Each structure stands twice: as structure tokens, then as C-alpha cells.
N, C-alpha and C positions, 0 to 999 in steps of 0.2 A: 557618833558612831557606835557601832557595837563593839563589844568587848568581852566576848564570851571564853577566850581563852584557846578555841581550838580553830581558829580562821571560818567559820562557818557563818553565815549571814542571818542566824536565828539560834535560839536558846535550844540545843538540842538535846534529847532525850538520852541518846548515847553518850554526850559529855557527862550530862548528869550523872549517870550511874556509874560511869568510870571515877569520876570525882567522889562520888559517895564511897564506893567498894573498892577503888584501888585496882580493879580488873573488869572483864567484861562478863557481864550479867545477861543470861538469856532467859527471856520468859516463855514460861510452859503455861499454854490454856488447858483449863478443866473444866468438864462439865461434871458438877459435884450433884444434879439433881434436884435442883431447886426448880421454882416455877415464878410465877408473877401475879400481884394482886389482880392485874388486868386480864388474867387468863384464867382463874380459879373460880371467880365469880365475887371474890371480894369486892371489888370497886369495878368489874367490869368482866366481859369474856372476850376471846378471840385472839387478845395479845394486841400489840403494835400492829397496825395495818400492812407495814412493810417488811415484819419481821419472818424469818426462817433462820434459827440460831445455825443449823446445819451448815448454812454457807459460810459461816465465819470460823468454823471450827476445823482443825488440822485431823487428819484420818486416826490418829493415837486418841483423839478425844470422844471418847464414847460413854456415855452415862453407864451402861451396862458393865463397864470395867471400875474397879474401885478407883478411888483417887491416887491411891499406891501404885496401883499398876498404870493408870495414866502417866503419872510422874516418872517410872521408871522406863516407860516406852518412850515418852517426849524427849528424855536424856538420851535413849540410846539412838532415838530419829537424829536428833540434833548433832550429838557427836558423830555419828555417821555421814551426815549430810554437810554438816558445816564445819568449821575449826572448834576446837574443843573450848567451851566456857569456863570461866573461872568461876562460875556459880551459878543457879538458877532462882528465878523467882516464881513462885506458884501464882498464876493468874487464875483465878475464879473468874470465868468470863460468862458463861452461858447463864441467861434469866437474871433474877435477881437474889445476889447471894447474899442477904441478910434478910431474906424475907422468911424466918424461921425462928422458932424460941431460940434462946442464947444458948441452952443446953444442946439443942441440936447443931447449930451452928460449930459450937466447940469441937461436937464428936466428929463433925465432916472435917474441918479444918486440921484437927489434930495430925493425921498421916503427913500433910504437907508440913507443918512447924517441927514434926519431928525428924524428917527426912535429912539425913547428913549433908547434902549438896543445896539445898534450898537454904537462900539467906533471907527470903522475905516473902510476903504475901502481898497478892494485890487484888483487891476485892471489887468487881464490878458489880453494881445494886441500883437503885431508883433513889431519889431523895424523898420519899415518903414511906420508906424502908429501913429508918434509922432512928434509933433513939438512944438517951442517954445510958442505959444501961449496956449498951451493945457498943458505945464508943469508949465506955470505960474498959470494956475487955479488950478492945484495940490499943489504947492507951496504954494498958498494963503490958500488951505483948510487944509493944514497938520497944520495950526496955531492953529486948533480947533480941529482936530482928526488926528488918525495915517493914513497914506496913504502909499501904496507899488504898486508899480509897477511892473508887472511880464512880462518880454520878452521871448515868445518863440523862441529860438536860433535854438534848435534841434541838429543841427552838425555844427562845427567849418569849414567845407569843402564845398567849392562852388560848386563841382561837385556832391556832395550827395543833398545838397540843390537845386539845378536843378532838379535831378533826382525825387526826393518826391515832386516836383510842390511847393517849399515853395514861390518862386517870389521875395526872397530877397538874399543878399549876406552876408557873415559873417562880413565884413567891415560896413555894414549898422547896424548889431548888435552891433558890439564897438562904433560906432557913436553914436547910441540911448543911451547906458549906460553912454557914458561920456558926452553927452549933458544934460542927467538926473540926472548926478553926480554934475554937476555944479548948479541944483537948489537945491542940498540938499536933495532930495527925495528919501527914502527908495527903493531900486531895487533887483530884483531877477531875475537869469536865468534858465530857464527850458531846458535840454538838453535829447537827446534820445538815447538809445543805441541798437544797432542791426539794424539798416537801413542798406539798400542794399549798397553791395560795399565796406564797411566799416569792422573792425574787432579790436581784444584788442588793437593790435599795434598803431592803428589809435588813437583809445580813450586815450589810456596812453600818447600819442604824444598830443593829445587835453588838456590834463589837465592842460597845461604849456599856452595853449591859454587861458584856462579859468581864471586861476589864474592872467592872465595881464589883466582882464576884472575888470573896476571900480565898482563891484556891492557888495550888502552887503549878499544877499541869494542866493542859489543855490538848484534846484530841479531836481532829476534824474528820469527817466521813462524807462523801459526796452522795447522795441517794443514788441508789441502782435498784432497778425493779426487778426483785426475786418473782421468779415464776410462779402463779397460780396464788399470789397473794392478794389480799382486798387492794391494795395499793396499786399492783400492776392492773387490776380491773378498772380502778377509776381513771389511772391514766389513759386507758382505750377509751372510755366513755368521755373524760372531759382534760384531753391533751392541752387545751389552752391554759389549764389552770398549772401548769408545770413548766419551770423554766427549764428548756433541755442542756444540761451540762456535757460539752464533749472535752476531750483533753485540752482543744486549743482555746476553749473560753474558760476552763476552768484554771487553768496554772497561771492566767494574769490575774484572777479574781481572786486566789488563794493567797496571792501576793500583795494584792491590794487590801485584803483583811489583815495579815500579819502585821504590815507596814503601820496600822494602827491598833496593834495590840500589844498589851502591856508586856514590856521586855524582860519582866521577871517571871514570866510563865515560861515554863518547860513545855514545848511544843513536842508532843509524844509521837502524833503521826500526823500528815496533812491530807491524807485520802486512803480510802477504804481498797482492799482487793477480793473480789468474790470469784469463784471458780466459775468458768463461762457456762459449765452445764446447767446452772441455777439460774441463767438469764436467757431470757427469749431474746432481745436486742442487746448486744453489748457494744456500747459506742466507744467502749476503752480497748476492745479486742483484747489479746492475749497480754498486754504491757505490763509488767510487774510494778511492784510499786518502787523499787529502787530507780526504776527510768523516769517514772513520774518523779521522783525526787530530785534526780538529776536534770529535768526540766525544769523546775521549782528555782532551785538554786542557779541555773543559768540566765533565769527570769531577773533574779535579784542582782545578778553581776551585771546584766544589762543596762537595769536602772541605776545602778549603782544604790541599791537600796538595800534596807535590813528590817529586822523585826523591831517595830517600835518607832520607826522613823518618823511617823505621823501621830504617834502617842501623845493624848492628851489627857492629863490627869483628871 
């Protein structure tokens, strides 16, 4: 049976942060002006076929603003809209936030590191944009604040990764997690369900591949077709290649996956949320993530199940 101390049936990120910091932490999403190697011609152009970063960024997150300005506006936004947090995590989310020289990275991160209300940084990046020199920097930084590196893996299958123009392999993800773990740095993996050519059988098989990764946290996102992306065009040309997720079939599916998941993984998110203006067809309607989470928790109760119930080492 589960035993995470908060009566939830999964290992929640909220509980993890509360235990780590002794208070409520709020993530502040930042766009620091990075790009990606599959955008600038280094290994490809056009980026991932599903990607429009603006669809995932709050209004205060604007590359035309400095990191310090984004942080200050983000703090003001959250203090006005939600109850006051005890501290903030600077979340470098947009694009690949280690795709630069170490000197440039330090310059970009410094306003967040020095901000009096920021207690840690979360760095979103790709598995092929990390090396030992950068990890040495993060390992030194974590002596004074919380550091987490979030690797976008998306799929465990190389055929899919090539089809969506990721430009890296699953083995590169394995290598990045393994190397990061050697430095004792907190890591999380981002995975997407619904990519073309895949189906629930693939993803249930992928659960074991995920379990084998030396990571601390995990984040899930269902595919949502963003307007005018290559992915949307592909969907209208070959809809039979896509498994159609709706709220009704996603909730039981994500519980199926979670039952097989390593109970030590902290689940940071079960699903993504995209503003309706970015979607031509929105099967999720105006449903907010907290409502989706309630449905998922209700499914756990209905089954009398929990994260890792069917986990096999």
C-alpha cells in the first residue's frame, strides 16, 4: 500500500516540495531566450513538430523582458491571484536552457540565483545539451540552493523521436540521466502520450523503460494539437496514425501507467494544459488541470489503487 504521508495515492510534487522546503513553493516560468539544436540548424531546423512554446507560457513570461523583470512580475501575479507562497522556484522552461556556453548560462541564471525570494532553479533542457562541465556548475550551485534538471524525453522509441524531429535518441536520454545522477543532482523526465505511430500498448511497455531511468521525478503531458504546427498538419493528413485522447479515456489510461510506475518517482504533473486559443480542436474543453487531477484521484479511489501497485523491479 502507498505511504507518502499526505493521504494521496501517488507520490506528489506538492508533498515533495513541502517536505524539502518546509513551506509552499511556487514555480515561476521563465523564457530566457535560449533556442534548441533542432531549430538553429545544429542538428535540424523547425524544432519539434508539435511545439509552440507560447502555448505553455504565462503572460508575464516574455523573452523581451529580462529574467529579473519576469521574476518580479511572476511573483506579483501569483501574490495577487493565489495565496502567498513561502518562496519561489525559477523555472527556466522555454526551449533548451543548457544550450549555450557555460559562461552564457551563468550570466542568464545569475538574476534568478541572486533573487532574495528564489529558493531554487528548475532547468528544462534536452538530453543532448548537457556535459560534465555544466553538471559541475549545477553540482556546486546546489550547495546553496535547490537545483533540478528536467529532461524532455517525450518518447522511449527512436522511430517516434525521429518522426517528431527531436534530433536525439532514447539512449542519449539514458546517458544524460545516468551522468546527472553521478553528480547527485535532482532530475525529472518529461514524457508525452499521443504521439503519432504510438498507442497505449507502446506506453504501457514504456513504463518499464521509464522505471529503469535513474531519475527522481516525472512529468506527463497528453498530446494537444497546436494550431499551424507540422503535427497538426500531419494529423489532418493521417488521423489513423494518432490515438485520440479524450478526458474519458485519458484518466483511466494514466492510472494504468501510474500503477506500473516506480513509487519513488515524484509525479510533478499528470497532464498538460493549453489555452484554447492555441487549439483548433479542443477535446478537453475549458477543463483546468486541477479538475483533471480530481478525476484521476477519483479513479484511484474507485479502483482502490495507487502509484506502484503493479510495479515490478
